[in-house]
C-alpha positions in Angstrom: -2.5 -15.2 9.9 -2.2 -15.2 6.1 -3.2 -18.2 3.9 -1.4 -18.6 0.6 -3.3 -19.2 -2.6 -3.6 -18.9 -6.4 -6.4 -18.3 -8.9 -6.6 -20.2 -12.1 -8.7 -20.5 -15.3 -8.6 -22.1 -18.7 -5.4 -20.0 -19.3 -3.4 -22.3 -17.1 -4.4 -25.3 -19.2 -5.8 -28.7 -18.2 -2.6 -30.2 -16.9 -2.2 -28.5 -13.5 -0.6 -30.9 -11.0 -2.5 -29.9 -7.9 -0.6 -32.3 -5.7 2.6 -30.4 -6.5 0.7 -27.1 -6.0 -0.3 -28.1 -2.5 3.1 -29.5 -1.6 4.6 -26.1 -2.6 2.7 -24.5 0.3 -0.5 -23.3 -1.4 -3.6 -23.5 0.9 -6.3 -22.5 -1.5 -7.3 -22.0 -5.1 -9.9 -19.8 -6.6 -11.1 -21.3 -9.9 -12.9 -19.5 -12.7 -16.3 -21.1 -13.0 -17.2 -19.2 -16.2 -17.8 -15.8 -17.8 -20.6 -13.7 -19.3 -24.1 -15.0 -19.7 -23.7 -18.8 -19.3 -20.2 -19.5 -20.6 -18.7 -22.2 -18.4 -14.9 -22.4 -18.1 -14.2 -25.6 -19.9 -11.7 -26.8 -17.3 -13.7 -25.8 -14.2 -15.0 -29.2 -13.4 -11.6 -30.8 -13.9 -9.7 -28.2 -11.9 -12.3 -28.4 -9.1 -12.1 -32.2 -8.8 -8.4 -32.3 -8.9 -7.9 -29.6 -6.4 -10.4 -31.1 -4.0 -8.9 -34.5 -4.4 -5.6 -33.3 -2.9 -7.1 -31.4 -0.1 -6.9 -27.8 -1.4 -9.5 -25.4 -0.3 -11.5 -24.2 -3.3 -13.4 -21.1 -4.2 -14.8 -19.8 -7.5 -15.1 -16.6 -9.6 -17.3 -15.5 -12.5 -15.8 -13.0 -15.0 -18.5 -10.5 -15.8 -19.5 -8.8 -19.0 -22.8 -7.6 -17.7 -24.2 -4.4 -19.2 -27.0 -4.0 -16.7 -28.2 -5.2 -13.3 -30.5 -7.6 -15.1 -27.4 -9.0 -17.0 -25.6 -9.4 -13.7 -28.5 -11.4 -12.3 -28.4 -13.7 -15.3 -24.7 -14.2 -14.8 -25.3 -15.1 -11.1 -27.9 -17.6 -12.1 -25.6 -19.2 -14.7 -22.8 -19.3 -12.1 -25.1 -21.0 -9.6 -26.0 -23.6 -12.2 -22.3 -24.4 -12.8 -21.6 -24.7 -9.1 -24.6 -26.9 -8.4 -23.7 -30.0 -6.4 -20.2 -28.7 -5.5 -18.9 -27.7 -2.1 -16.7 -24.5 -2.0 -14.6 -23.6 1.0 -14.0 -20.0 -0.3 -16.5 -17.4 -1.5 -17.9 -17.1 -5.0 -16.6 -13.9 -6.5 -18.0 -11.5 -9.0 -15.1 -10.4 -11.2 -15.7 -6.9 -12.4 -12.9 -5.4 -14.5 -14.1 -4.7 -18.0 -13.5 -1.1 -19.1 -17.0 -0.8 -20.5 -18.3 -1.5 -17.1 -15.9 0.6 -15.0 -16.3 3.6 -17.3 -20.0 3.9 -16.3 -19.1 4.9 -12.8 -19.8 4.0 -9.2 -23.6 3.7 -9.1 -23.6 1.4 -12.2 -20.7 -0.8 -11.0 -22.1 -1.0 -7.4 -25.5 -2.1 -8.8 -23.9 -4.9 -10.8 -22.0 -6.2 -7.8 -25.0 -6.0 -5.5 -27.3 -7.7 -7.9 -24.9 -10.6 -8.6 -24.0 -11.2 -5.0 -27.5 -11.0 -3.6 -28.7 -13.4 -6.2 -26.1 -15.9 -5.2 -26.8 -15.3 -1.5 -30.4 -16.1 -2.1 -29.2 -19.5 -3.4 -27.1 -20.2 -0.3 -23.7 -19.0 -1.5 -21.2 -16.9 0.3 -20.6 -14.1 -2.3 -18.0 -11.4 -2.8 -16.4 -9.4 -5.5 -13.0 -9.0 -7.2 -11.6 -5.8 -8.7 -8.4 -3.8 -8.9 -7.3 -1.3 -6.2 -8.0 1.7 -8.5 -11.5 0.5 -9.3 -12.2 -0.4 -5.7 -11.4 3.2 -4.7 -13.2 4.9 -7.6 -16.2 2.9 -8.8 -17.4 0.8 -5.8 -19.6 2.4 -3.1 -18.6 2.3 0.6 -21.9 0.4 1.3 -21.0 -2.3 -1.2 -17.4 -2.6 0.2 -18.9 -3.1 3.7 -21.7 -5.5 2.6 -19.7 -8.0 0.6 -16.3 -9.6 1.1 -13.5 -7.9 -1.0 -10.8 -9.5 -3.1 -8.5 -6.7 -4.2 -5.8 -6.9 -6.9 -2.7 -4.8 -6.4 0.4 -6.2 -7.9 2.9 -4.8 -5.5 5.0 -5.6 -2.4 2.2 -4.5 -0.1 -1.5 -3.7 -0.4 -2.2 0.0 0.2 -6.0 -0.3 0.4 -7.1 1.2 3.7 -10.4 -0.6 4.0 -11.2 -4.2 5.0 -10.5 -7.0 2.5 -10.4 -10.8 2.7 -8.0 -11.6 -0.1 -5.2 -9.6 -1.8 -4.0 -10.7 -5.2 -0.4 -9.5 -5.1 1.0 -10.8 -8.4 0.0 -12.0 -11.8 3.4 -13.5 -12.6 3.8 -16.1 -9.8 5.6 -19.4 -10.3 4.2 -22.4 -8.6 5.3 -26.0 -8.9 2.8 -28.0 -10.9 1.8 -25.1 -13.1 3.5 -24.2 -16.4 3.9 -20.5 -16.9 2.7 -17.6 -14.8 -0.2 -17.8 -12.3 -2.0 -15.2 -10.1 -0.9 -15.2 -6.5 -3.0 -14.4 -3.5 -3.1 -14.0 0.3 -6.2 -14.6 2.3 -6.5 -13.1 5.8 -9.8 -14.8 6.8 -10.4 -18.4 7.7 -13.1 -18.7 5.1 -13.4 -22.5 5.3 -14.4 -22.3 9.0 -16.9 -19.4 8.3 -18.5 -21.0 5.2 -18.8 -24.5 6.6 -20.2 -23.5 10.0 -22.6 -21.2 8.3 -23.8 -23.8 5.9 -22.9 -21.9 2.7 -21.6 -23.1 -0.7 -23.1 -26.6 -0.6 -22.2 -27.4 3.0 -24.8 -28.3 5.6 -25.0 -25.8 8.5 -22.6 -26.6 11.2 -20.2 -28.6 9.1 -16.8 -28.8 10.7 -13.9 -27.1 9.0 -11.0 -29.2 7.7 -8.8 -26.1 7.5 -5.1 -26.9 7.5 -4.6 -24.3 10.3 -5.9 -24.7 13.8 -8.3 -22.2 15.1 -7.3 -21.1 18.5 -8.8 -18.9 21.2 -8.4 -15.2 20.7 -5.4 -13.7 22.4 -5.5 -10.8 24.7 -4.9 -7.2 23.4 -1.7 -7.2 25.3 -0.4 -10.4 23.6 -1.4 -9.2 20.2 0.3 -5.8 20.8 3.5 -7.6 21.6 3.2 -9.6 18.4 2.6 -6.4 16.4 5.8 -4.9 17.9 7.6 -8.1 17.0 6.5 -7.6 13.3 4.1 -10.6 13.1 1.1 -8.5 11.8 2.7 -6.4 9.1 2.5 -2.6 8.9 0.1 0.2 7.9 -3.1 -0.8 6.2 -2.0 -4.4 5.9 -1.7 -4.6 9.7 -5.1 -3.0 10.1 -6.8 -5.4 7.7 -5.2 -8.5 9.1 -6.1 -7.6 12.7 -9.7 -6.7 11.7 -10.1 -9.9 9.7 -8.8 -11.9 12.6 -11.5 -10.4 14.8 -9.4 -7.9 16.8 -10.2 -4.3 17.5 -7.5 -2.5 15.6 -7.8 0.8 17.5 -7.5 -1.0 20.9 -4.4 -3.0 19.7 -2.7 0.0 18.3 -3.3 2.0 21.5 -1.7 -0.8 23.4 1.2 -0.9 21.0 1.7 2.8 21.5 1.5 2.4 25.2 4.1 -0.3 25.2 6.5 1.5 23.0 6.0 4.7 25.1 6.8 2.8 28.2 9.8 1.2 26.6 11.0 4.6 25.5 10.7 6.0 29.0 12.6 3.0 30.4 15.5 3.4 27.9 15.6 7.2 27.6 19.1 8.3 28.5 19.7 11.2 31.0 22.8 13.4 30.5 24.5 16.0 32.6 27.1 18.7 31.7 29.9 18.9 34.2 30.1 22.2 36.0 33.0 23.9 37.9 33.3 22.4 41.3 31.5 19.1 40.4 32.7 15.7 41.6 31.5 12.4 40.2 30.3 11.4 43.6 28.3 14.5 43.9 26.7 14.0 40.5 25.9 10.4 41.3 24.2 11.5 44.6 22.2 14.1 42.7 20.8 11.6 40.3 20.4 8.7 42.7 23.0 6.5 41.1 26.6 5.4 41.8 30.0 6.5 40.7 30.8 3.1 39.3 27.5 3.1 37.3 28.3 6.5 35.8 31.8 5.4 34.9 30.4 2.3 33.2 28.0 4.4 31.1 30.9 6.7 30.1 33.8 4.2 30.0 35.4 5.8 26.9 35.5 9.2 28.5 36.0 8.7 32.2 39.2 6.8 32.9 39.7 8.1 36.4 36.7 8.8 38.6 38.7 11.5 40.4 39.4 13.4 37.1 36.4 14.9 35.3 36.5 18.1 33.2 34.2 21.1 33.1 32.0 20.9 29.9 31.9 17.2 29.6 28.5 15.9 28.7 28.2 12.6 30.6 25.4 10.1 30.8 24.1 9.6 34.3 21.2 7.1 33.7 
């Protein structure tokens, strides 16, 4: 299941009509809370209040300029201050994309992400990080990718990241009713509102019921999910793997069942052919393959017009 969302900041102005945004099919919005060491996005409070008022699920992000782990910690503290008293249904993301940061490599970038996220976690927030696909693959350690939820940007028709991720930002030039100009577009593959509220994160008391617009249902069997995969409901490649994993299914088990089903179907539909030899009769061929003359004629209606007249060398389908 994919939830459709957007992310906004001061660049979208202070006149977003969130009622129209919601009515256009958007489920969630990630709002920039601020940037650097203590700089609050001047429209954050307004965007937060308006989005919440119409029932949109809200998350936040902090654009980083940190030049050290200590700087990342200060940014996290500033972010927590801005978010104080608010309730967020989606994670709080550390936005790392400055070239001056990325150029310092994996250990440096991983330390910034870890420091920011752990500082927020210590304050009761559900934290993650945002970066581009190329940066995710090159300057973020595997340990960090597994430890914190990932929001990956790849402006393409599909996300090619092979690891697990919660949100995919698929466009920077989206058009949504209620917003003038372009806006970033996202898909979320995790029911974050349910996870965050039940866990008591982001300003919610532990065990708070989710008001997610989608209904959480019991997990389906591997056989049922495999049938849905074959029907195209779970995407392809890494997108399928991520969506199944995010939904709590064992990707390997589901894929094995898919292969089994497709293999069985192939066996059931594999055609059997026979090349007519000298002395053959259609009745004899039918008996040899456990079928009937009429069945063979039906399978070869364009070739066999008379069941008593078959020619040597004909390749006919018998099953």
